[in-house]
C-alpha positions in Angstrom: 38.7 62.1 -14.4 37.7 62.5 -10.8 39.1 59.1 -9.9 42.6 60.3 -10.9 42.4 63.3 -8.7 45.3 63.7 -6.3 44.6 63.1 -2.6 46.9 63.7 0.4 46.5 61.7 3.5 48.4 63.3 6.4 48.8 61.3 9.6 49.9 63.4 12.6 51.7 62.3 15.7 48.6 63.2 17.8 46.6 60.4 16.2 44.6 62.5 13.7 44.4 62.1 10.0 43.8 64.8 7.4 42.4 64.1 3.9 43.1 66.8 1.2 41.2 66.2 -2.0 42.6 68.3 -4.9 39.5 68.1 -7.1 36.9 70.7 -7.8 35.7 71.7 -5.4 38.6 71.1 -3.1 37.8 69.1 0.0 39.6 69.1 3.4 38.7 67.1 6.4 40.4 66.3 9.7 39.5 62.9 11.3 40.1 62.4 15.0 41.1 58.7 15.3 39.3 58.0 12.1 41.3 55.5 10.0 38.3 53.4 9.2 36.3 56.4 8.0 39.2 57.6 5.9 39.4 54.3 4.2 35.7 54.2 3.7 35.9 57.7 2.1 38.8 56.6 -0.2 36.7 53.6 -1.3 33.7 55.9 -2.0 35.9 58.2 -4.1 37.3 55.2 -5.9 33.7 54.0 -6.6 32.8 57.3 -8.1 31.3 59.2 -5.2 33.0 62.6 -4.8 33.4 64.8 -1.7 31.9 67.8 -3.4 28.6 66.7 -1.9 29.9 65.6 1.5 29.4 67.4 4.8 32.3 68.5 6.8 34.4 70.3 4.2 36.9 72.5 6.2 38.6 73.9 3.1 38.5 77.7 3.1 41.1 79.5 0.9 40.6 82.7 2.9 41.4 81.2 6.3 44.8 79.8 7.2 43.3 77.1 9.3 41.2 75.9 6.4 44.0 75.8 3.7 45.7 72.8 2.4 49.0 71.9 4.0 52.0 71.8 1.6 54.3 68.9 1.8 57.3 69.6 3.9 60.0 66.9 4.2 61.3 68.5 7.4 57.9 67.9 9.1 58.2 64.2 8.3 61.8 64.0 9.4 61.1 65.5 12.8 58.5 62.8 13.5 55.5 65.1 13.4 53.7 63.8 10.3 53.6 61.0 7.7 52.4 62.1 4.3 50.8 59.8 1.7 50.0 61.1 -1.8 48.2 59.6 -4.8 44.8 58.7 -6.2 42.2 56.9 -4.0 43.2 53.6 -5.7 46.9 54.3 -5.1 46.4 55.1 -1.4 44.1 52.1 -0.8 46.7 49.8 -2.4 49.5 51.4 -0.3 47.7 51.1 3.0 46.5 47.6 2.2 50.1 46.5 1.5 51.5 47.8 4.8 52.8 45.5 7.4 50.8 46.2 10.6 53.9 45.7 12.7 55.9 48.4 10.8 53.3 51.1 10.7 54.2 54.6 11.9 51.8 55.3 14.8 48.4 53.9 15.7 46.6 56.0 13.1 48.6 54.6 10.2 48.1 51.1 11.6 44.4 51.8 11.7 44.5 52.9 8.1 46.4 49.7 7.1 44.0 47.5 9.1 40.9 49.1 7.6 42.4 48.8 4.1 43.0 45.1 4.5 39.4 44.4 5.6 
């Protein structure tokens, strides 16, 4: 069940990456230049380790800065974010299939490079 949990990976134009895990409990974490760690975390989820026991959960339903971002196509269109959604396995496959030359920004290139290794 947990392996099929929806995950959002949000790459921002400042080089950061946010992981939003929609399981129970919800998990939100912002990585500063952390594509390798994001891929490691996706692999851990895919292998049956769930973020409910991980440190660094920034999710707080009572604080705007700790809430999940909702997908907004205008934010992608204006060049501020790239949004990837799916299960851990879906996301690992998607990043692993990316052409390193065509990635949007260094952070997405880092995700793709890490997924290929």
